[in-house]
C-alpha positions in Angstrom: 180.4 228.4 82.1 176.7 227.6 82.5 173.6 229.6 83.2 170.0 228.4 83.8 167.1 228.9 81.5 163.4 228.7 82.4 160.8 228.0 79.7 157.3 227.3 81.0 157.7 224.4 83.4 161.1 223.4 82.0 164.4 224.4 83.6 167.5 223.9 81.5 171.1 225.1 81.2 172.8 227.3 78.6 176.5 226.5 78.1 179.1 228.9 76.8 182.5 227.8 75.5 183.6 224.6 73.8 182.9 221.1 75.3 182.7 217.6 74.0 178.9 216.8 73.8 179.7 213.1 73.3 180.6 212.9 77.0 178.4 213.2 80.1 178.0 216.8 81.3 178.0 217.6 85.0 176.7 220.9 86.3 177.8 221.6 89.9 175.5 223.3 92.4 176.2 224.6 95.9 174.2 222.0 97.7 173.5 219.3 95.2 174.6 217.5 92.0 172.9 217.8 88.6 173.9 215.3 85.9 173.1 215.8 82.2 174.1 214.1 79.0 173.8 217.3 76.9 172.6 220.9 77.2 169.1 219.8 76.1 166.4 219.6 78.8 165.2 216.4 77.0 168.4 214.6 78.1 168.2 215.7 81.7 169.0 212.7 83.9 168.7 213.6 87.6 169.3 216.1 90.3 169.3 216.0 94.1 169.9 217.8 97.3 172.2 216.1 99.8 172.9 217.3 103.3 171.8 217.6 106.9 170.6 220.0 109.5 173.3 222.7 109.2 175.2 224.2 106.3 176.6 221.7 103.7 178.9 223.0 101.0 179.9 221.1 97.9 183.6 221.9 97.0 184.5 219.6 94.1 183.0 216.8 92.0 184.3 214.3 89.5 182.8 211.4 87.5 184.0 208.0 86.5 184.0 206.5 83.0 180.6 204.7 83.7 179.0 207.8 85.0 179.3 207.4 88.8 179.7 210.7 90.6 182.0 211.5 93.4 181.4 214.7 95.5 183.3 216.2 98.4 182.7 219.2 100.5 182.4 220.6 104.0 179.6 220.0 106.5 178.6 221.2 109.9 175.6 218.9 110.1 175.4 216.5 113.0 173.0 214.3 111.0 174.7 214.3 107.6 173.3 211.2 105.9 176.3 208.8 106.0 175.9 205.2 105.0 176.4 202.0 107.0 180.1 201.0 107.1 181.3 204.6 106.7 184.9 205.2 107.8 183.5 208.0 110.0 179.9 208.2 111.2 180.0 211.2 113.5 181.0 214.9 113.1 184.3 215.3 115.0 184.3 219.1 115.1 182.4 222.2 114.0 183.1 221.4 110.3 184.4 218.2 108.7 184.8 217.0 105.1 182.2 214.8 103.6 182.7 212.4 100.6 179.7 210.9 98.7 179.6 208.5 95.8 176.5 208.5 93.6 175.6 205.8 91.1 174.7 206.7 87.6 171.3 204.9 88.2 168.8 204.9 91.0 166.3 207.3 92.4 167.9 210.5 93.8 164.6 211.5 95.5 165.0 208.6 97.9 168.8 208.6 97.7 168.9 205.1 96.3 171.6 206.3 93.9 173.9 207.0 96.9 176.5 204.1 97.0 178.2 205.4 100.1 178.8 208.6 102.1 181.1 209.4 105.0 182.4 212.2 107.2 186.2 212.8 107.3 187.9 215.0 109.8 189.8 215.3 113.1 189.6 217.6 116.1 189.8 220.8 114.1 188.3 222.3 110.9 188.8 220.4 107.6 188.0 221.6 104.2 188.5 219.6 100.9 189.8 221.4 97.8 190.1 218.8 95.1 189.2 215.2 94.2 190.5 212.8 91.6 190.4 209.2 90.5 193.3 207.1 89.4 193.4 205.7 85.8 191.8 202.3 86.8 189.2 204.1 89.0 190.1 201.9 92.0 191.2 204.7 94.3 190.0 208.2 95.3 192.4 211.0 96.1 191.3 214.1 98.0 193.3 217.1 98.8 192.4 219.8 101.3 193.3 221.8 104.3 193.2 221.2 108.0 193.3 223.4 111.1 193.6 220.5 113.5 196.9 221.8 114.9 198.1 220.3 118.1 194.6 219.2 119.0 195.4 215.8 117.6 195.6 216.0 113.8 193.4 214.2 111.2 192.7 210.5 110.8 195.5 209.0 108.6 194.7 205.3 108.7 191.8 202.9 109.3 191.6 199.1 109.2 189.5 197.6 106.4 186.6 197.3 108.8 186.8 201.0 109.7 187.8 202.5 113.1 191.3 202.3 114.6 192.1 205.9 113.7 195.6 207.2 114.1 195.8 211.0 114.8 199.5 212.1 114.5 199.6 215.8 115.1 200.5 218.2 112.3 203.6 220.3 112.7 202.3 223.6 114.0 199.2 225.5 115.1 199.0 227.0 111.6 197.1 225.6 108.6 198.4 222.5 106.8 197.4 220.8 103.6 196.5 217.1 103.5 196.2 214.4 100.9 193.9 211.4 101.4 193.6 208.1 99.5 190.5 206.0 99.8 189.4 202.7 98.3 186.5 203.0 95.8 184.1 201.3 98.3 184.7 204.2 100.6 185.2 202.0 103.7 189.0 202.2 104.0 191.6 205.0 104.4 194.6 203.6 102.5 196.8 206.5 103.6 196.7 210.2 104.4 199.4 212.7 105.1 199.6 216.3 106.1 201.7 218.7 104.0 203.4 221.7 105.5 206.1 223.4 107.5 206.2 226.0 110.2 203.9 228.6 108.6 200.6 228.5 106.7 200.4 225.8 104.0 197.4 225.1 101.9 196.5 222.7 99.1 194.1 223.6 96.3 194.0 220.9 93.7 195.2 217.4 92.9 195.8 215.3 89.8 196.7 211.6 89.4 199.0 210.2 86.6 
């Protein structure tokens, strides 16, 4: 657990519990990302807001071995700052998922540390619940929940250039879980599948072996 501490003009974090201080420390915030190499304010690296004109909620975050940061969440913003070549450049419904990859270097104030950002969603509400990288950090896996129902489902495939969405419907009008696999450049859906039966089914976390 972490709490913030203010001393004069400095803002830092106080950690409780055991952690490995030889590894980068990431403190998650509701609408941004704060990366730190230790609990000391002297080692503070960067922080940033990221979002658009409506509510944007960070759900989960993970980091790579070289310090890149992957964040997923839910957005209702019509102007969420996606990057050129994104697999989805427009909000499809009231709320879609977003996925952002931050570099370990760059200027967060001008978002030059944003490597890519995209919407992801179909004709209903989508909410991510977990994110993970494979061992070689070539692929990104996201698990979440969709309420697309018989309105058309969620995008399950795109070509390498983006576009060409397939929208097979999920099985019922109830909630279903989904699992999404992206390439590390964030410009290709490698596959996606809904998970569920005839009642409410939800996914909450994912891990990769």
